[in-house]
N, C-alpha and C positions, 0 to 999 in steps of 0.2 A: 219890738222891731218887726215890721211886716215883711213877709217874703215877697219879692218881686216875681210876678208871673209873666213869662214870655208868651204873648198871644201869637198864635199861628195866623198867617194871612190865609183866608179861605175865600175862594171865588168859584162858585158852582158853575157859572157861565163859562169860565175859562176851562174847567174840567170837561164840560160838554164840547167845547171847541177842540180840545185835545183828542177826545174820543172820535172825532170826525176826521182826524189826520191819519196819514199812513204810518206804519211802523218805522221807527228810526232806521232799522236794518232791512227795509223792504227790498232794496236792490241787492242785498247780500243773501247768501245761503246760510242756514243755521249749521250747527256742528255735524249734523247727520246728512247734509247735502239737500235738505228739503227747503222749500221757500216758506215764507211767512204764512201763518194761519190768518184768516180774515178778521177775526174779532180783535179789537184794540182795547187794551187795558191801560190805565193811567199809572205810570211808575213815578213815585215820589223819590227823588234822588237820595242816595245814601250819603253822598258828598255834595250838599247843595252849594250853589254859586251865590246865594243871598239868603239872609235870615238865619235864625238859630237852628241848631241841630245838636242833639245829644242822645244819651242813652234813653230809650223808650220814648223818644220824641220823633214824630214824623215831620219831615221837612214841609214847609208851607207850600201852598198851591202854585206859587211862581216857579217852583223847582220841580216841574213835572215834564215828562216826555211820553209820547205814545209808543207803546210796545205791543206787538201781537202776543197772544197767549203763549205761543212757543218760546219767543225770545224773553218774555217776562219770567216764565218758569226757569228758563236756562240761566238768566242773570242771578236769580235767587239760589239756584242750585250751585252755581259757581261761587257765590258769596260776595262778589264785588262787581262794580261797574268797570273797574280797571280790567278785570279778567275777561269780561264779554267783549270789551273794546279790543283787547289784544286778539281774541279769537276771530274778530272781524277785521283785523288789520287797520284799526282806527287808533288815533292818539288816545291816551288814557283819560283826558279831560273832554273827550268828544261829546258825551251825554250832557255835561254841564254847558258846553258851548251850544249844543243843539237846543237845550232847554231855554237858555238865555235868549237866543235868536227867536225862538217860537214865542216867548213872552213879549219881545219887542214888536213882532208882527201883530200879535193880538192887541197890543196897546194902540197901534196905528189904525185899527179897523174903525170905521165910522159907527157911532152909536145908533144912528137911525138908518134903517134900510130903505126908507122912502115909501114903504107900504102904508096904506090908509088904515090898517088894523093892527 
């Protein structure tokens, strides 16, 4: 019997798109009262809205959101997306909702930018 492998969805262009967005919490202050740092990191959701997730499996690239370095470190220090959302007075599924909406926006972008090169 062959073991079925769950293939992650990978999209490098989408990750580049995310890195050009603002931090999810850009309008909020972090736990120390400081605003976001400028560099954006791609956070793969711990509780994805689509696709497989399990022990030692990173969620696929559709389940990403932009976080500045400060908020990304804070999220992992707190240990859950629920905790950082609570810290910023957001609903506990806020990052899943944000990620899904960002994916939908990306899907609606035109493939051709009209440039001759």
